[in-house]
SEKE-815156 format. One line per field, with one value per atom (N, C-alpha, C): atom name; x negated, y, z; residue in one letter. Coordinates in steps of 0.05 Angstrom, whole numbers, plus 5000, padded with zeros to 4 digits. Example, Ala and Ser with C-alpha at 12.3 -4.5 7.8 and 13.67 -1.06 7.14 Angstrom:
BEGIN
atom = [N,CA,C,N,CA,C] .
u = [4736,4754,4736,4743,4727,4742] .
v = [4886,4910,4934,4955,4979,5001] .
w = [5156,5156,5156,5142,5143,5157] .
res = [A,A,A,S,S,S] .
//
This chain:
BEGIN
atom = [N,CA,C,N,CA,C,N,CA,C,N,CA,C,N,CA,C,N,CA,C,N,CA,C,N,CA,C,N,CA,C,N,CA,C,N,CA,C,N,CA,C,N,CA,C,N,CA,C,N,CA,C,N,CA,C,N,CA,C,N,CA,C,N,CA,C,N,CA,C,N,CA,C,N,CA,C,N,CA,C,N,CA,C,N,CA,C,N,CA,C,N,CA,C,N,CA,C,N,CA,C,N,CA,C,N,CA,C,N,CA,C,N,CA,C,N,CA,C,N,CA,C,N,CA,C,N,CA,C,N,CA,C,N,CA,C,N,CA,C,N,CA,C,N,CA,C,N,CA,C,N,CA,C,N,CA,C,N,CA,C,N,CA,C,N,CA,C,N,CA,C,N,CA,C,N,CA,C,N,CA,C,N,CA,C,N,CA,C,N,CA,C,N,CA,C,N,CA,C,N,CA,C,N,CA,C,N,CA,C,N,CA,C,N,CA,C,N,CA,C,N,CA,C,N,CA,C,N,CA,C,N,CA,C,N,CA,C,N,CA,C,N,CA,C,N,CA,C,N,CA,C,N,CA,C,N,CA,C,N,CA,C,N,CA,C,N,CA,C,N,CA,C,N,CA,C,N,CA,C,N,CA,C,N,CA,C,N,CA,C,N,CA,C,N,CA,C,N,CA,C,N,CA,C,N,CA,C,N,CA,C,N,CA,C,N,CA,C,N,CA,C,N,CA,C,N,CA,C,N,CA,C,N,CA,C,N,CA,C,N,CA,C,N,CA,C,N,CA,C,N,CA,C,N,CA,C,N,CA,C,N,CA,C,N,CA,C,N,CA,C,N,CA,C,N,CA,C,N,CA,C,N,CA,C,N,CA,C,N,CA,C,N,CA,C,N,CA,C,N,CA,C,N,CA,C,N,CA,C,N,CA,C,N,CA,C,N,CA,C,N,CA,C,N,CA,C,N,CA,C,N,CA,C,N,CA,C,N,CA,C,N,CA,C,N,CA,C,N,CA,C,N,CA,C,N,CA,C,N,CA,C,N,CA,C,N,CA,C,N,CA,C,N,CA,C,N,CA,C,N,CA,C,N,CA,C,N,CA,C,N,CA,C,N,CA,C,N,CA,C,N,CA,C,N,CA,C,N,CA,C,N,CA,C,N,CA,C,N,CA,C,N,CA,C,N,CA,C,N,CA,C,N,CA,C,N,CA,C,N,CA,C,N,CA,C,N,CA,C,N,CA,C,N,CA,C,N,CA,C,N,CA,C,N,CA,C,N,CA,C,N,CA,C,N,CA,C,N,CA,C,N,CA,C,N,CA,C,N,CA,C,N,CA,C,N,CA,C,N,CA,C,N,CA,C,N,CA,C,N,CA,C,N,CA,C,N,CA,C,N,CA,C,N,CA,C,N,CA,C,N,CA,C,N,CA,C,N,CA,C,N,CA,C,N,CA,C,N,CA,C,N,CA,C,N,CA,C,N,CA,C,N,CA,C,N,CA,C,N,CA,C,N,CA,C,N,CA,C,N,CA,C,N,CA,C,N,CA,C,N,CA,C,N,CA,C,N,CA,C,N,CA,C,N,CA,C,N,CA,C,N,CA,C,N,CA,C,N,CA,C,N,CA,C,N,CA,C,N,CA,C,N,CA,C,N,CA,C,N,CA,C,N,CA,C,N,CA,C,N,CA,C,N,CA,C,N,CA,C,N,CA,C,N,CA,C,N,CA,C,N,CA,C,N,CA,C,N,CA,C,N,CA,C,N,CA,C,N,CA,C,N,CA,C,N,CA,C,N,CA,C,N,CA,C,N,CA,C,N,CA,C,N,CA,C,N,CA,C,N,CA,C,N,CA,C,N,CA,C,N,CA,C,N,CA,C,N,CA,C,N,CA,C,N,CA,C,N,CA,C,N,CA,C,N,CA,C,N,CA,C,N,CA,C,N,CA,C,N,CA,C,N,CA,C,N,CA,C,N,CA,C,N,CA,C,N,CA,C,N,CA,C,N,CA,C,N,CA,C,N,CA,C,N,CA,C,N,CA,C,N,CA,C,N,CA,C] .
u = [4044,4037,4006,4002,4002,3972,3948,3918,3904,3894,3869,3845,3824,3795,3778,3775,3758,3731,3712,3687,3685,3682,3700,3720,3743,3770,3789,3805,3839,3848,3858,3895,3912,3937,3962,3984,3992,4019,4034,4054,4071,4088,4081,4096,4120,4143,4166,4181,4197,4216,4193,4213,4203,4175,4159,4137,4130,4151,4153,4170,4170,4200,4176,4187,4184,4162,4134,4126,4134,4137,4147,4129,4102,4093,4105,4102,4117,4094,4097,4081,4079,4075,4096,4082,4091,4085,4060,4057,4042,4055,4040,4054,4072,4079,4097,4078,4089,4085,4104,4098,4100,4142,4141,4183,4193,4180,4196,4212,4213,4229,4253,4265,4267,4294,4313,4332,4346,4323,4331,4333,4316,4305,4321,4344,4372,4386,4384,4410,4387,4367,4360,4360,4363,4377,4358,4366,4350,4331,4297,4280,4268,4255,4239,4219,4190,4168,4158,4155,4144,4124,4112,4088,4093,4087,4091,4053,4041,4033,4025,4023,3997,3972,3978,3950,3926,3911,3886,3884,3887,3890,3929,3942,3964,3976,3993,4013,3990,3988,3972,3942,3935,3922,3894,3868,3851,3848,3829,3826,3790,3788,3763,3760,3737,3734,3727,3748,3752,3734,3738,3767,3759,3775,3784,3783,3776,3781,3805,3817,3841,3831,3807,3794,3793,3783,3787,3804,3841,3856,3875,3862,3865,3853,3834,3813,3832,3836,3842,3872,3889,3912,3908,3886,3873,3873,3843,3835,3862,3875,3903,3915,3925,3933,3916,3893,3881,3880,3885,3882,3898,3919,3951,3966,3951,3951,3977,3981,4006,3989,3998,3986,4017,4017,4047,4063,4067,4078,4087,4121,4137,4110,4105,4095,4107,4127,4143,4126,4114,4110,4117,4118,4131,4109,4113,4097,4066,4047,4021,4027,4044,4037,4044,4057,4062,4052,4023,3998,3968,3975,3975,3960,3994,4014,3998,4002,3980,3947,3941,3914,3910,3927,3921,3926,3956,3959,3936,3926,3905,3882,3872,3857,3860,3893,3886,3913,3916,3934,3951,3925,3938,3960,3957,3965,3988,3999,4013,4033,4051,4068,4097,4105,4120,4116,4121,4133,4146,4166,4177,4154,4151,4146,4169,4162,4183,4173,4182,4181,4141,4130,4115,4103,4071,4063,4041,4038,4008,3984,3993,3978,3999,4004,4011,4007,3998,3989,3971,3953,3929,3907,3888,3862,3872,3876,3875,3902,3918,3946,3936,3931,3913,3904,3875,3859,3870,3887,3904,3917,3927,3946,3923,3906,3877,3871,3863,3852,3866,3898,3915,3918,3919,3913,3890,3867,3849,3839,3857,3866,3874,3904,3921,3941,3941,3941,3967,3985,4000,4032,4026,4046,4045,4026,4027,4038,4046,4054,4089,4096,4110,4147,4152,4174,4170,4150,4157,4161,4138,4140,4169,4188,4203,4229,4226,4237,4237,4215,4213,4216,4208,4215,4257,4268,4292,4314,4335,4360,4362,4371,4392,4416,4431,4455,4438,4417,4401,4378,4384,4377,4384,4413,4440,4437,4433,4432,4423,4424,4410,4396,4381,4356,4339,4341,4317,4297,4310,4286,4262,4267,4247,4234,4243,4229,4205,4223,4194,4171,4181,4165,4137,4156,4135,4120,4132,4099,4084,4094,4074,4058,4058,4047,4038,4024,4008,3981,3947,3929,3921,3906,3906,3881,3867,3838,3859,3872,3887,3902,3915,3932,3921,3893,3874,3857,3854,3840,3852,3880,3894,3908,3910,3914,3894,3860,3853,3832,3848,3857,3881,3901,3909,3904,3897,3876,3853,3853,3823,3844,3855,3878,3878,3873,3901,3891,3916,3923,3932,3940,3949,3945,3907,3904,3902,3900,3898,3919,3939,3972,3989,3982,3988,3978,3964,3953,3969,3974,3994,4019,4021,4038,4057,4071,4094,4120,4127,4159,4157,4167,4167,4196,4201,4219,4224,4217,4214,4251,4239,4255,4251,4277,4269,4297,4286,4309,4323,4345,4348,4348,4336,4327,4297,4287,4250,4237,4229,4213,4192,4172,4140,4142,4151,4155,4184,4185,4206,4209,4256,4247,4236,4232,4215,4182,4175,4146,4150,4165,4174,4176,4188,4197,4181,4163,4146,4123,4116,4104,4105,4135,4148,4157,4152,4148,4117,4104,4069,4073,4089,4099,4115,4117,4140,4154,4182,4197,4207,4199,4213,4231,4238,4272,4271,4295,4288,4320,4318,4336,4332,4357,4359,4383,4370,4379,4395,4427,4428,4432,4424,4431,4409,4387,4368,4344,4327,4310,4278,4261,4229,4228,4256,4248,4277,4284,4311,4315,4300,4300,4314,4304,4308,4350,4351,4383,4397,4385,4393,4392,4395,4386,4410,4434,4448,4442,4438,4447,4404,4386,4359,4357,4375,4384,4380,4410,4418,4406,4401,4370,4362,4343,4317,4323,4346,4362,4362,4370,4384,4352,4327,4306,4290,4293,4286,4288,4331,4346,4329,4325,4317,4297,4274,4244,4252,4270,4275,4257,4264,4246,4280,4296,4323,4346] .
v = [6328,6343,6326,6327,6309,6330,6323,6322,6322,6323,6301,6333,6316,6332,6324,6346,6330,6357,6338,6367,6382,6411,6440,6445,6435,6443,6412,6431,6399,6425,6399,6410,6389,6404,6402,6391,6360,6350,6337,6330,6315,6298,6276,6244,6240,6234,6214,6199,6191,6164,6131,6121,6092,6087,6063,6056,6054,6036,6036,6049,6078,6083,6105,6111,6134,6155,6158,6188,6200,6228,6256,6270,6286,6304,6333,6361,6385,6404,6431,6443,6470,6488,6511,6541,6565,6578,6594,6625,6644,6653,6652,6666,6658,6629,6604,6574,6571,6541,6525,6494,6470,6482,6493,6486,6504,6510,6518,6501,6479,6452,6445,6453,6443,6439,6458,6469,6442,6444,6411,6379,6387,6362,6334,6354,6331,6331,6340,6345,6317,6306,6292,6266,6239,6210,6202,6178,6157,6155,6135,6126,6128,6158,6172,6177,6169,6176,6201,6220,6251,6259,6285,6288,6324,6327,6359,6369,6383,6399,6435,6442,6485,6476,6486,6495,6507,6506,6529,6556,6564,6601,6594,6574,6573,6560,6559,6546,6544,6519,6508,6497,6502,6488,6518,6499,6522,6541,6570,6590,6595,6583,6586,6615,6621,6651,6655,6672,6669,6678,6687,6679,6647,6638,6609,6607,6571,6576,6563,6553,6541,6507,6506,6479,6466,6494,6476,6470,6480,6479,6452,6452,6432,6399,6405,6391,6380,6394,6402,6371,6373,6359,6328,6339,6311,6296,6300,6293,6289,6300,6281,6273,6271,6248,6223,6220,6193,6198,6208,6209,6197,6195,6189,6158,6153,6136,6138,6169,6174,6172,6154,6147,6150,6164,6153,6168,6195,6208,6225,6243,6258,6277,6306,6327,6350,6366,6382,6408,6436,6458,6473,6500,6529,6546,6562,6585,6576,6577,6578,6547,6534,6501,6489,6506,6496,6496,6523,6523,6500,6486,6463,6437,6437,6416,6410,6432,6434,6423,6431,6431,6401,6389,6364,6343,6340,6326,6332,6346,6346,6334,6328,6327,6297,6276,6262,6243,6242,6233,6211,6189,6174,6170,6200,6211,6221,6235,6248,6229,6223,6206,6229,6251,6271,6287,6318,6338,6359,6374,6395,6426,6434,6471,6484,6494,6519,6541,6567,6588,6600,6585,6581,6589,6585,6590,6574,6573,6565,6591,6621,6649,6663,6667,6683,6709,6742,6758,6774,6786,6791,6800,6795,6806,6823,6853,6874,6875,6870,6872,6852,6826,6815,6831,6838,6858,6877,6890,6913,6908,6885,6873,6860,6849,6837,6856,6875,6904,6928,6918,6932,6912,6885,6868,6877,6872,6876,6910,6924,6952,6951,6938,6958,6920,6906,6881,6868,6850,6841,6857,6874,6897,6920,6916,6936,6931,6896,6893,6877,6865,6860,6864,6889,6910,6896,6898,6897,6870,6848,6817,6810,6817,6822,6812,6842,6856,6831,6821,6812,6780,6768,6742,6732,6750,6742,6765,6765,6783,6793,6803,6837,6816,6811,6796,6784,6760,6748,6761,6790,6800,6811,6820,6809,6788,6757,6736,6731,6719,6717,6705,6691,6682,6694,6723,6739,6736,6759,6753,6747,6717,6694,6688,6691,6689,6709,6741,6766,6763,6751,6745,6713,6695,6679,6690,6707,6719,6738,6757,6775,6756,6724,6707,6684,6697,6687,6687,6687,6695,6716,6743,6753,6751,6735,6721,6697,6677,6653,6658,6691,6701,6710,6729,6742,6718,6695,6677,6663,6656,6644,6660,6682,6703,6710,6709,6718,6680,6648,6634,6640,6646,6651,6675,6692,6707,6701,6682,6671,6646,6638,6612,6627,6609,6600,6589,6566,6541,6527,6558,6542,6519,6520,6508,6488,6467,6439,6434,6453,6448,6444,6451,6445,6408,6417,6375,6352,6366,6350,6332,6324,6294,6279,6292,6271,6286,6272,6281,6306,6324,6353,6364,6369,6399,6423,6440,6466,6476,6497,6500,6541,6548,6590,6594,6627,6630,6661,6657,6687,6721,6719,6739,6740,6725,6723,6744,6764,6785,6773,6757,6747,6733,6699,6698,6692,6719,6704,6688,6685,6655,6650,6673,6679,6668,6684,6678,6638,6630,6603,6581,6591,6579,6577,6595,6603,6571,6570,6554,6527,6529,6494,6475,6509,6507,6486,6497,6480,6441,6435,6409,6400,6384,6364,6352,6361,6336,6352,6378,6388,6393,6390,6397,6424,6433,6470,6468,6489,6494,6524,6542,6567,6564,6577,6584,6605,6609,6639,6658,6673,6687,6684,6675,6664,6681,6690,6700,6676,6690,6676,6643,6639,6621,6598,6591,6579,6569,6551,6519,6536,6564,6570,6586,6603,6618,6595,6572,6554,6521,6520,6492,6473,6473,6452,6456,6475,6464,6456,6478,6450,6431,6425,6387,6374,6381,6363,6365,6382,6391,6366,6373,6362,6319,6326,6291,6281,6292,6284,6285,6289,6294,6259,6268,6236,6213,6210,6185,6175,6207,6196,6184,6192,6181,6148,6139,6121,6109,6142,6148,6145,6136,6130,6112] .
w = [3543,3528,3523,3484,3466,3455,3466,3464,3446,3421,3416,3404,3408,3415,3398,3377,3346,3343,3356,3359,3387,3379,3393,3402,3384,3374,3390,3397,3413,3409,3388,3383,3390,3401,3407,3387,3395,3374,3394,3374,3394,3378,3381,3355,3378,3370,3379,3347,3361,3347,3343,3331,3336,3325,3330,3318,3285,3275,3257,3245,3240,3224,3212,3193,3169,3184,3174,3185,3161,3178,3178,3192,3174,3192,3185,3206,3213,3216,3188,3193,3194,3219,3211,3202,3217,3195,3214,3212,3219,3241,3264,3287,3300,3286,3317,3327,3331,3349,3332,3344,3338,3340,3352,3367,3345,3311,3303,3281,3305,3292,3305,3320,3343,3338,3326,3311,3297,3279,3255,3261,3278,3288,3291,3310,3326,3297,3273,3263,3241,3235,3221,3225,3200,3207,3226,3249,3257,3237,3265,3234,3242,3239,3227,3253,3240,3269,3259,3278,3263,3281,3270,3278,3272,3300,3297,3315,3317,3318,3327,3330,3339,3321,3297,3291,3304,3294,3315,3314,3327,3343,3343,3352,3360,3369,3390,3412,3430,3445,3470,3456,3433,3413,3423,3414,3417,3401,3413,3397,3390,3358,3362,3340,3344,3340,3308,3295,3270,3256,3228,3208,3201,3195,3194,3162,3151,3118,3119,3100,3089,3098,3082,3078,3117,3131,3162,3167,3153,3174,3150,3130,3119,3127,3143,3149,3184,3192,3219,3216,3200,3207,3185,3168,3155,3179,3206,3229,3245,3257,3265,3259,3229,3218,3219,3218,3226,3253,3272,3292,3304,3286,3305,3279,3261,3244,3220,3222,3194,3177,3159,3136,3112,3077,3070,3078,3097,3099,3081,3086,3079,3096,3081,3090,3086,3108,3119,3123,3103,3103,3108,3120,3113,3124,3099,3097,3095,3116,3115,3115,3130,3127,3103,3100,3059,3038,3052,3034,3047,3072,3085,3065,3064,3055,3024,3008,2988,2977,2999,3000,3009,3027,3037,3007,2998,2985,2965,2955,2932,2949,2973,2984,2983,3005,3007,3005,2974,2971,2988,3004,3017,3041,3053,3073,3071,3037,3035,3005,3011,2987,2977,2995,2983,3007,2992,3005,3000,3021,3027,3029,3008,3008,3021,3042,3053,3052,3034,3050,3048,3019,3009,2979,2980,2957,2949,2922,2918,2928,2923,2935,2936,2964,2979,2990,2974,2977,2962,2975,2956,2987,2983,2996,3004,2996,3007,3025,3018,3035,3064,3064,3083,3099,3079,3099,3109,3110,3122,3145,3136,3176,3191,3177,3200,3215,3202,3209,3229,3224,3233,3266,3268,3285,3308,3298,3311,3322,3308,3325,3344,3339,3360,3357,3369,3369,3355,3360,3338,3347,3356,3365,3342,3330,3303,3278,3286,3253,3263,3287,3288,3291,3277,3274,3244,3225,3202,3189,3206,3220,3210,3225,3241,3216,3203,3188,3162,3149,3131,3130,3163,3168,3164,3187,3195,3173,3160,3156,3174,3166,3189,3200,3192,3228,3240,3239,3252,3272,3274,3287,3315,3310,3330,3345,3347,3342,3364,3386,3415,3429,3402,3409,3386,3369,3362,3385,3401,3415,3427,3418,3430,3400,3381,3367,3368,3370,3370,3393,3412,3429,3424,3413,3411,3381,3365,3363,3383,3377,3396,3420,3430,3447,3432,3407,3390,3390,3395,3401,3371,3386,3365,3344,3359,3337,3324,3332,3318,3303,3298,3285,3255,3264,3251,3237,3251,3231,3211,3220,3192,3178,3186,3155,3144,3151,3135,3109,3114,3115,3084,3092,3079,3051,3050,3046,3013,3034,3010,3001,2998,2991,2952,2938,2923,2901,2906,2900,2878,2862,2823,2809,2813,2793,2809,2832,2838,2843,2858,2857,2840,2813,2775,2780,2782,2780,2789,2826,2827,2817,2826,2807,2838,2856,2876,2878,2892,2900,2915,2912,2917,2921,2936,2949,2953,2943,2946,2953,2971,2991,2996,2998,2995,3011,3024,3038,3021,3013,2996,3008,3039,3044,3057,3047,3057,3047,3053,3046,3045,3053,3057,3032,3028,3007,2983,2986,2964,2942,2934,2925,2901,2880,2853,2860,2884,2884,2897,2916,2923,2887,2872,2849,2833,2831,2802,2815,2852,2853,2854,2855,2846,2819,2813,2769,2764,2779,2778,2779,2794,2799,2776,2758,2743,2768,2758,2766,2801,2804,2830,2828,2865,2866,2880,2882,2875,2901,2927,2935,2947,2940,2956,2982,3001,3028,3030,3015,3023,3043,3047,3081,3100,3095,3102,3104,3118,3111,3113,3121,3117,3125,3152,3171,3177,3152,3144,3160,3174,3197,3220,3223,3250,3249,3228,3214,3204,3190,3178,3187,3209,3211,3201,3200,3195,3170,3142,3118,3108,3134,3122,3129,3153,3153,3140,3131,3098,3073,3078,3038,3050,3069,3075,3084,3094,3099,3069,3042,3027,3011,3017,3002,3010,3036,3052,3033,3022,3029,3002,2978,2957,2951,2971,2975,2988,2999,3014,3038,3040,3078,3092,3088,3118,3102] .
res = [X,X,X,X,X,X,X,X,X,X,X,X,X,X,X,X,X,X,X,X,X,X,X,X,X,X,X,X,X,X,X,X,X,X,X,X,X,X,X,X,X,X,X,X,X,X,X,X,X,X,X,X,X,X,X,X,X,X,X,X,X,X,X,X,X,X,X,X,X,X,X,X,X,X,X,X,X,X,X,X,X,X,X,X,X,X,X,X,X,X,X,X,X,X,X,X,X,X,X,X,X,X,X,X,X,X,X,X,X,X,X,X,X,X,X,X,X,X,X,X,X,X,X,X,X,X,X,X,X,X,X,X,X,X,X,X,X,X,X,X,X,X,X,X,X,X,X,X,X,X,X,X,X,X,X,X,X,X,X,X,X,X,X,X,X,X,X,X,X,X,X,X,X,X,X,X,X,X,X,X,X,X,X,X,X,X,X,X,X,X,X,X,X,X,X,X,X,X,X,X,X,X,X,X,X,X,X,X,X,X,X,X,X,X,X,X,X,X,X,X,X,X,X,X,X,X,X,X,X,X,X,X,X,X,X,X,X,X,X,X,X,X,X,X,X,X,X,X,X,X,X,X,X,X,X,X,X,X,X,X,X,X,X,X,X,X,X,X,X,X,X,X,X,X,X,X,X,X,X,X,X,X,X,X,X,X,X,X,X,X,X,X,X,X,X,X,X,X,X,X,X,X,X,X,X,X,X,X,X,X,X,X,X,X,X,X,X,X,X,X,X,X,X,X,X,X,X,X,X,X,X,X,X,X,X,X,X,X,X,X,X,X,X,X,X,X,X,X,X,X,X,X,X,X,X,X,X,X,X,X,X,X,X,X,X,X,X,X,X,X,X,X,X,X,X,X,X,X,X,X,X,X,X,X,X,X,X,X,X,X,X,X,X,X,X,X,X,X,X,X,X,X,X,X,X,X,X,X,X,X,X,X,X,X,X,X,X,X,X,X,X,X,X,X,X,X,X,X,X,X,X,X,X,X,X,X,X,X,X,X,X,X,X,X,X,X,X,X,X,X,X,X,X,X,X,X,X,X,X,X,X,X,X,X,X,X,X,X,X,X,X,X,X,X,X,X,X,X,X,X,X,X,X,X,X,X,X,X,X,X,X,X,X,X,X,X,X,X,X,X,X,X,X,X,X,X,X,X,X,X,X,X,X,X,X,X,X,X,X,X,X,X,X,X,X,X,X,X,X,X,X,X,X,X,X,X,X,X,X,X,X,X,X,X,X,X,X,X,X,X,X,X,X,X,X,X,X,X,X,X,X,X,X,X,X,X,X,X,X,X,X,X,X,X,X,X,X,X,X,X,X,X,X,X,X,X,X,X,X,X,X,X,X,X,X,X,X,X,X,X,X,X,X,X,X,X,X,X,X,X,X,X,X,X,X,X,X,X,X,X,X,X,X,X,X,X,X,X,X,X,X,X,X,X,X,X,X,X,X,X,X,X,X,X,X,X,X,X,X,X,X,X,X,X,X,X,X,X,X,X,X,X,X,X,X,X,X,X,X,X,X,X,X,X,X,X,X,X,X,X,X,X,X,X,X,X,X,X,X,X,X,X,X,X,X,X,X,X,X,X,X,X,X,X,X,X,X,X,X,X,X,X,X,X,X,X,X,X,X,X,X,X,X,X,X,X,X,X,X,X,X,X,X,X,X,X,X,X,X,X,X,X,X,X,X,X,X,X,X,X,X,X,X,X,X,X,X,X,X,X,X,X,X,X,X,X,X,X,X,X,X,X,X,X,X,X,X,X,X,X,X,X,X,X,X,X] .
//
């Protein structure tokens, strides 16, 4: 296990691949940890140096008292990339991870050469919507929202998959404070203006059955960036790297090759 300490915050992370490999960073969604990417990593080309991490309030990282700001989440990965020597990387972010990608690209272009915005947007939901969910978790824990969340996250057929209970359990084992802290960061984020100013190679991925960030929302953000590539994964929900890892890895590999990353 690898831990990095930044002041009072410790972040859990993993670096794999050759030291001279192309740097690729993965940032996962709200209510998951860095195991979100387990199914696609073996399907990616050799020669990649991969950084995965648990954002604050998730996985084995510390859970400081919330609420958190998106600026803090961006600074966390900025410090971690500096700490691990990751520069000029391809940044793959899903959901809140995609928001972090947008914020980091606007702040530190030396760290991000290209990005993948997966099942995300420049603005997700409304303050009132997130406020309702945060209050529900504060009152009843994540049990209060787990079922509607799973319905938004996964296609109906996947609910019968043998791995579905594990994803439900992973969500439930997220610290309540970590979930509400990051939810507050999403609620307070509107990157429409800053993302529209980005000029870097970008791939947008959406799932046809995504109830959290529907394809129209994902591609509306994608269209803010000139030259963006877009891909719809049919039959998958909010976490297509889980439901359709083969197709996800194939699309990601194609994008990496187009950037000369492999």
